[in-house]
C-alpha positions in Angstrom: -12.4 -49.9 26.4 -14.8 -50.8 29.3 -16.6 -53.5 27.3 -13.3 -55.0 26.3 -12.2 -55.3 30.0 -15.6 -56.9 30.9 -15.3 -59.4 28.1 -11.8 -60.2 29.2 -13.0 -60.8 32.7 -15.8 -63.0 31.6 -14.0 -65.6 29.4 -10.3 -65.1 30.0 -10.2 -65.5 33.8 -11.6 -69.0 33.7 -9.0 -70.0 31.1 -6.1 -68.4 32.9 -7.0 -69.4 36.4 -6.1 -72.9 35.4 -2.7 -71.5 34.4 -1.9 -69.8 37.7 -3.8 -66.5 37.4 -5.8 -65.7 40.5 -7.8 -62.4 40.1 -8.4 -62.4 43.9 -4.8 -61.5 44.5 -3.9 -57.9 45.0 -2.3 -56.2 42.0 1.4 -55.8 42.9 4.7 -56.2 41.2 5.0 -59.9 41.7 4.9 -62.9 39.4 1.1 -62.9 39.2 1.3 -65.1 36.1 2.7 -68.3 37.4 5.1 -70.5 35.4 3.3 -73.8 34.5 5.0 -74.9 31.3 8.5 -75.9 30.6 8.2 -76.9 26.9 7.3 -75.1 23.7 6.7 -75.9 20.1 7.1 -73.5 17.2 5.2 -72.7 14.1 6.4 -70.3 11.3 4.1 -68.1 9.3 4.4 -65.6 6.5 2.1 -62.8 7.2 2.8 -60.1 4.6 4.5 -59.5 1.3 5.9 -56.0 0.8 8.5 -53.9 -1.0 11.6 -53.0 1.1 13.4 -49.7 1.0 15.4 -50.7 -2.0 12.2 -51.6 -3.9 12.8 -55.3 -3.8 10.0 -57.8 -2.7 10.2 -59.1 0.8 8.2 -61.8 2.6 7.7 -61.0 6.3 7.8 -64.0 8.6 6.9 -64.6 12.3 7.8 -67.3 14.8 5.0 -68.5 17.0 6.0 -70.1 20.3 3.2 -72.2 21.8 3.1 -73.4 25.4 3.2 -77.1 26.0 3.8 -80.1 23.6 2.8 -80.4 20.0 0.8 -83.5 20.8 -1.4 -81.6 23.3 -4.7 -80.2 22.0 -4.2 -76.6 21.1 -6.5 -74.2 23.0 -8.8 -72.3 20.7 -8.2 -69.0 22.5 -4.7 -68.3 23.8 -3.6 -64.9 25.2 -1.0 -63.7 22.8 2.0 -61.4 23.2 3.9 -60.0 20.2 7.6 -59.1 20.8 9.1 -56.3 18.6 12.8 -55.9 18.7 15.0 -52.8 18.6 17.8 -51.9 16.2 17.2 -48.3 15.2 15.1 -49.3 12.1 18.4 -50.3 10.5 19.4 -53.6 9.0 20.1 -55.3 12.3 18.2 -58.5 13.0 17.7 -58.5 16.7 14.5 -60.5 17.0 16.5 -63.4 18.2 18.6 -61.3 20.6 19.1 -62.5 24.2 16.5 -60.0 25.4 13.8 -61.2 23.0 14.6 -64.8 23.9 14.4 -63.9 27.6 10.8 -62.6 27.2 9.8 -65.3 24.8 10.7 -68.0 27.3 9.2 -66.1 30.2 5.7 -65.7 28.6 5.3 -69.1 26.9 6.0 -70.7 30.2 3.1 -68.8 31.6 0.6 -70.0 29.0 1.0 -67.3 26.3 1.4 -67.7 22.6 4.5 -65.6 21.9 5.0 -64.1 18.5 8.4 -62.7 17.4 8.1 -61.1 14.0 10.0 -59.4 11.2 9.4 -55.8 10.2 11.1 -53.9 7.4 14.3 -52.2 8.3 16.9 -49.9 6.6 16.8 -46.6 4.9 19.0 -44.7 2.5 22.4 -44.0 4.1 21.5 -46.1 7.2 25.0 -47.3 7.6 27.0 -45.7 10.4 26.0 -44.0 13.6 23.6 -41.3 12.3 23.7 -42.4 8.6 23.7 -40.0 5.7 20.0 -40.3 4.8 17.5 -37.5 5.3 14.9 -37.1 8.0 12.3 -38.1 5.4 14.2 -41.3 4.7 14.2 -42.1 8.4 10.5 -41.4 8.8 9.8 -43.6 5.8 11.6 -46.4 7.6 9.4 -45.8 10.7 6.3 -45.8 8.5 7.2 -49.1 6.8 7.7 -50.7 10.2 4.3 -49.4 11.4 2.7 -50.9 8.3 4.2 -54.3 8.9 3.3 -54.6 12.6 -0.3 -53.5 11.9 -0.3 -56.2 9.1 0.8 -58.7 11.7 -2.0 -58.0 14.1 -4.6 -58.1 11.2 -3.2 -61.5 10.2 -3.3 -62.9 13.7 -6.9 -61.9 14.0 -7.9 -63.2 10.5 -6.3 -66.6 11.2 -7.2 -66.7 14.9 -9.2 -69.9 14.7 -6.3 -71.8 13.0 -3.6 -70.2 15.2 -5.4 -70.3 18.5 -5.1 -66.6 19.1 -7.5 -64.9 21.5 -8.2 -61.8 19.6 -9.4 -60.0 22.8 -6.1 -60.7 24.5 -3.3 -59.6 22.1 -0.5 -57.6 23.8 2.4 -55.8 22.2 5.9 -55.5 23.8 8.6 -53.5 22.1 12.1 -52.2 22.9 13.7 -49.0 21.5 12.7 -48.9 17.8 10.2 -51.7 18.6 8.7 -49.5 21.2 8.4 -46.6 18.7 6.9 -49.1 16.3 4.1 -50.2 18.6 3.2 -46.8 20.0 1.9 -46.0 16.5 -1.1 -48.2 17.5 -2.5 -45.3 19.4 -3.2 -43.3 16.3 -6.5 -43.2 14.4 -5.0 -40.6 12.0 -1.2 -40.7 12.1 0.9 -37.5 11.5 3.3 -39.5 9.3 0.5 -40.7 7.0 0.8 -37.8 4.6 -0.5 -37.6 1.0 3.0 -37.9 -0.3 3.9 -40.9 1.8 0.6 -42.6 1.0 1.3 -42.1 -2.8 4.8 -43.6 -2.4 4.3 -46.3 0.3 0.6 -46.8 0.6 -1.7 -46.3 3.6 -0.7 -47.5 7.1 -3.4 -50.3 6.9 -4.1 -52.5 4.0 -0.5 -52.9 3.2 1.2 -56.3 3.0 -2.0 -58.2 3.2 -5.7 -57.5 2.6 -7.2 -58.8 5.8 -9.9 -56.3 6.9 -9.6 -56.5 10.7 -9.1 -53.9 13.4 -5.6 -53.4 14.9 -7.1 -52.9 18.4 -5.0 -54.6 21.1 -5.5 -55.3 24.8 -2.3 -53.5 26.1 1.1 -52.2 25.1 4.4 -52.4 26.9 7.5 -50.4 25.8 11.0 -50.0 27.0 12.8 -46.8 25.8 9.9 -46.0 23.5 9.0 -42.6 22.0 6.5 -41.1 19.7 7.0 -38.6 16.9 3.9 -36.5 17.7 1.9 -36.5 21.0 -1.3 -35.7 19.0 -1.0 -39.2 17.7 -2.2 -40.5 21.0 -5.9 -40.9 20.2 -6.9 -44.4 21.3 -7.6 -45.6 24.8 -5.2 -48.6 25.1 -3.6 -49.4 28.5 0.1 -48.6 28.4 3.1 -49.6 30.5 6.5 -47.9 29.9 10.0 -48.5 31.2 12.7 -45.9 30.5 16.1 -44.9 31.8 16.0 -41.2 32.9 19.5 -40.6 31.3 18.8 -42.4 28.0 20.9 -40.5 25.5 19.6 -42.5 22.4 15.8 -42.3 22.9 14.9 -39.3 25.0 13.2 -39.8 28.4 11.7 -36.4 27.9 11.9 -35.1 24.4 14.6 -34.4 21.8 16.4 -35.7 18.7 17.0 -39.4 18.6 20.7 -40.1 19.4 21.4 -36.4 19.0 21.5 -36.9 15.2 20.2 -33.9 13.2 18.8 -36.1 10.5 16.7 -38.3 12.8 13.3 -37.5 14.2 12.5 -35.2 17.1 10.7 -37.5 19.5 8.6 -37.4 22.7 9.8 -39.9 25.2 8.1 -41.9 28.0 7.7 -39.1 30.5 5.9 -36.8 28.0 3.8 -39.7 26.7 2.8 -40.5 30.3 1.7 -36.9 30.9 -0.4 -37.0 27.7 -2.0 -40.3 28.5 -3.0 -39.1 32.0 -4.3 -35.8 30.6 -6.6 -37.8 28.3 -7.7 -40.1 31.1 -6.1 -43.1 29.5 -4.6 -45.9 31.7 -0.9 -45.6 31.8 2.1 -46.3 34.1 5.7 -45.3 33.9 8.6 -47.1 35.5 11.5 -44.7 35.5 15.0 -46.2 36.0 16.8 -43.3 37.8 20.2 -42.6 36.2 20.0 -45.5 33.7 20.8 -45.2 30.0 19.3 -46.7 26.9 19.9 -50.3 27.9 18.4 -50.6 31.4 20.5 -53.7 32.0 23.8 -52.4 30.8 24.9 -51.6 34.4 25.0 -55.3 35.2 27.5 -57.8 33.6 25.2 -60.8 33.5 25.0 -62.8 30.2 22.5 -65.2 31.6 19.5 -62.9 31.5 19.0 -62.6 35.3 19.9 -58.9 35.5 18.0 -57.2 38.3 16.6 -54.6 35.9 15.3 -57.3 33.6 13.7 -59.2 36.5 12.1 -56.0 37.5 10.8 -55.6 34.0 9.4 -59.1 33.8 7.6 -58.7 37.1 6.2 -55.3 36.1 5.0 -56.6 32.7 3.4 -59.6 34.4 1.6 -57.3 36.9 0.5 -55.0 34.1 -1.1 -57.9 32.1 -2.6 -59.3 35.2 -4.4 -56.0 36.0 -5.8 -55.9 32.4 -7.0 -59.4 32.4 -8.5 -59.1 35.8 -10.1 -55.6 35.1 -8.0 -53.8 37.7 -6.6 -51.0 35.5 -7.6 -48.5 38.1 -4.5 -49.7 40.0 -2.0 -48.4 37.5 0.6 -46.3 39.1 4.0 -44.7 38.2 7.1 -46.1 39.9 10.7 -45.2 40.2 13.4 -48.0 40.2 16.7 -47.3 41.9 20.0 -49.3 41.4 18.7 -52.0 43.7 15.4 -52.3 41.7 13.3 -51.1 44.6 10.6 -48.5 44.2 10.9 -45.1 45.8 9.2 -41.7 45.5 9.8 -40.0 42.1 11.2 -36.9 43.7 14.1 -38.9 45.2 15.6 -39.2 41.7 18.4 -36.6 41.6 19.7 -37.1 38.0 16.6 -37.1 35.8 18.6 -35.0 33.3 15.6 -32.7 33.1 15.9 -29.5 35.0 13.8 -26.4 35.5 15.7 -23.1 35.8 15.3 -21.7 39.3 16.2 -18.9 41.6 17.0 -19.5 45.2 15.7 -23.1 44.7 12.3 -21.8 43.6 11.1 -22.2 40.0 10.7 -19.3 37.7 7.2 -20.1 36.6 7.2 -18.1 33.4 10.4 -19.8 32.1 11.2 -23.5 31.8 14.3 -25.1 30.5 15.1 -28.8 30.1 18.7 -30.0 30.0 19.2 -33.4 28.4 22.4 -35.6 28.0 24.3 -35.7 24.7 25.2 -39.2 23.5 28.0 -40.8 25.4 31.5 -40.8 23.7 30.6 -38.8 20.6 34.3 -37.9 20.2 33.7 -35.1 17.6 31.7 -32.8 19.8 30.1 -32.3 23.2 26.9 -30.3 23.6 24.1 -29.6 26.0 20.7 -30.1 24.6 18.2 -27.5 25.8 14.5 -27.4 25.4 13.1 -23.9 26.2 9.7 -22.3 26.2 10.9 -18.8 25.4 13.7 -17.0 23.7 16.2 -15.8 26.2 19.9 -15.6 27.1 21.5 -18.1 29.5 24.8 -17.6 31.3 26.9 -20.4 32.5 30.1 -21.2 34.5 31.9 -24.5 34.4 34.0 -25.7 37.3 36.1 -28.8 37.5 35.6 -31.4 40.2 37.9 -29.5 42.5 35.9 -26.3 42.3 38.3 -24.5 40.0 36.5 -22.4 37.4 37.5 -23.5 33.9 35.3 -21.3 31.7 32.2 -19.2 31.5 30.0 -17.6 28.9 26.5 -16.9 27.6 24.3 -18.4 24.9 21.0 -17.5 23.4 18.3 -20.1 23.2 15.2 -20.1 21.0 11.8 -21.7 21.7 12.1 -25.4 21.3 15.2 -27.5 20.7 18.7 -26.0 21.0 22.1 -27.6 21.0 24.8 -25.7 22.9 28.3 -26.9 22.0 31.0 -27.0 24.6 34.7 -26.6 23.7 36.6 -29.6 25.0 39.8 -27.8 25.7 38.0 -25.6 28.1 37.0 -28.6 30.3 39.1 -30.2 32.9 39.7 -34.0 33.0 37.1 -35.9 34.8 33.7 -34.5 36.0 32.9 -30.8 35.2 30.0 -29.0 36.8 28.0 -26.6 34.7 26.0 -23.9 36.6 23.4 -21.9 34.7 22.2 -18.3 35.1 19.3 -16.3 33.7 19.7 -12.6 33.2 22.5 -12.5 35.8 20.7 -14.4 38.4 22.4 -17.6 39.5 20.4 -20.8 39.2 21.0 -23.8 41.5 20.5 -26.1 38.6 23.6 -27.9 37.5 24.7 -30.6 35.0 27.8 -32.7 35.2 29.8 -33.2 32.0 32.6 -35.7 32.1 35.8 -35.4 30.0 37.7 -38.7 29.7 40.1 -40.3 27.2 37.1 -42.1 25.6 35.2 -38.9 24.9 32.7 -37.0 26.9 29.2 -37.4 28.3 
């Protein structure tokens, strides 16, 4: 990646300095990419022709938002950012959602070509919360989305002279399913690219169009992203991640998506960050302490000025600035509190990931992770447990007034476990669960809330 950074420094900085980028500024979470445009013009392209999950033909389109007026000469090399929407790989069309429009407007005003693109969605039984399709159906849906976004990047590179794309400055930004989608770019050999899937759906590359170009990009930005297999992290691409520590849809640590048994077991941003650093790849994680899947849901602001979104825009701006100015050594993890200020990571008290302990000291040979179940599931409440050994755990549940409501034990196996809780045994409002191991009280606790709307 070093030659890429040097080339970016050589011919991008001159272009971008005229657009408000000053590489002499220190790297910090500010608007390093200054707003210099207030107009845009749009082109539409068709970049791939594919078969959707029903077997019908589908033409995938993308909208290209250029900075400036149509009458102005189009630069030959424009830094490009591709926005990939969420939606759970279902049939939702969220590429024109307020969040996507928010980032579209933010980046074209700073001199970027902004691409919002289709990718195939839907799988058998995808209606409803978890759907009735199998895990294989859901992984097929992921795979088709991966194929489509890789086809988009190949198309942008093949048509770069006509479109004005700077092929050395293509960035990807994805939320939720869009984040899962673009994290597949780290794989040279992807675990989902099995012989069976290749025979049914084709290879990851070469599908949708026949342009023989690499899918290498300058940087990747995700919010609530995850990856199906940490071994798929094989390429050195700078990465910035934003994730709520109490995300019950896409795990911050690891676990089943949305607690659904027929969806993929995924590794979230904290585990991805650990793996990236282990490999020596540039990575930074912005953890929103106590936030859920939508990091802006705590604020009722329909105008797109939510503090969490402003933090995200600043952080993304800073991330891109550091790449274009060859300052990737300055990547660092940060924790955002409710006021969107950074603070030490150990000040977050509700990460929803705990290590079993005795007298506040970890038991080194045994680790257990406790993750939230999805909010308001109505039909059941469970504690998700990730364990590195088979053992027996004891627990006591007290209501908010300190009255013991129930107690018991459960056995956990290595890996993922789901421990159901009986609602009638819980008091109304917050309930505190205290865990034990082999009769020794642990000072780890989890709050479970019982309300008329369900539990969480």
